[in-house]
N, C-alpha and C positions, 0 to 999 in steps of 0.2 A: 395450583401448581403455577409457578412461574414459568415466563418463555424461557424456551432450551436453548443457550448461544452455544456455539460451534467452539473449539479451544482455539488457544494460537495457534498451533501448530495445523488443526484440524482449516482454521479459516485461511492460512499462508498454502495450503493446497488445494483449497476451492478458489484462489485469484486462481491459482498455477492453472490449472482446471479449464476454468471459464474463459479464461483469456486466451488457450491454446485450444479450444473449440472452436472460436471465434479470433481469428489473428489478425482481422483487415486491420480494427483501430493499432494495431501497434505495426503495420507493415511497416519497414523502414525506419523503426525506431530502434534505437540502439545506445544504450542507457541503464545502468544500474540505480536502484533507488535501493536504500538502505531503511528499515522500519526500525526502531529501538524503540520497545515497548514497555510500559511499566504499569504497576497498578495491578490488579486482581490477577493477572497475568503479564509474566514479564519475559523478553527474548528479545534477541536479535535475530532478523531475519531480513535476505537482500532480494529482491526481484530483480533479475535478470533479464531483462529484453536485447532480443538480436536475432536481426532477421526473420520478425514475423514470429518468433517464438518465446515462449516467455517460461524461465526457470527460476525456480523458486529455492535460496539454500537455507540452511542454519546458519549465522553466525556469519563473520566478516571477510568472506571468501577472495574478496577483491575489493579493490578500491573504489568507493561508490561516488555517482556524481552528484547525488544530492540525501541526504539522513535526514528523516523525520521522526521526531520524536515528540511521543503522545501515550495518553493512557491508553490502555486497553479497551476501555470503553468509548473512550473516543475513536479511537482507530474503527471499532465496529460502524459508529456514524458516518465515519469519513470514507470508509467503502462501499456505504448503501446509498449516500448521498442526502445523508441527513445533516450531517455537519459541511457549512462550507470552508474549504483551508484557507481562504483570507480571512475570513472574521475569526475561524479558528487561531491564525496567527498572531493576527492583531490582538485578539483577546489572552493571549500565551497557552492557550490549549492545546497549542501545534508550535514545536519549536523546528527551524529549519537548519542544518548546516550544510554547508556546498552550496552548488548551483540552486539560486530559487527560481528562478524561469522555468529549470527542468523539471522542480517539483511543482508548480504548477500547470505546466504541461500534463503532470501523472494525473490531478485532477480532472482535464480535460478528457484523455484517457478512459477514468474510471465511471464518467460518464455515458460510455458507451456501453458500458457492461452490467448485467443485474446482477449483484453482490450483496443485495439483502438478505440478512439470516433469520 
């Protein structure tokens, strides 16, 4: 049996849950990250951070500060800290639209959470 991965929707629900269980790293962070995911699973989700609360929504509910485009496999690795965002960006595994600085800040936030699956 191979390793069981969460679906894209389950992954995003997990991100929301984990962030809200420990809101300290997102305290004072007010921005919207959009993830355009393709490959094995596809979808568009937004991670909306406001006043220490994380909210995940499917689709393009609001204007995103930064949009990250990557494959589903790379997305899992990025969340788990196994894929460096700068390296992924430089090698074309990650494309960023919008504020690159805020996208880099997301990686610093993610390092404070355990999102391995």
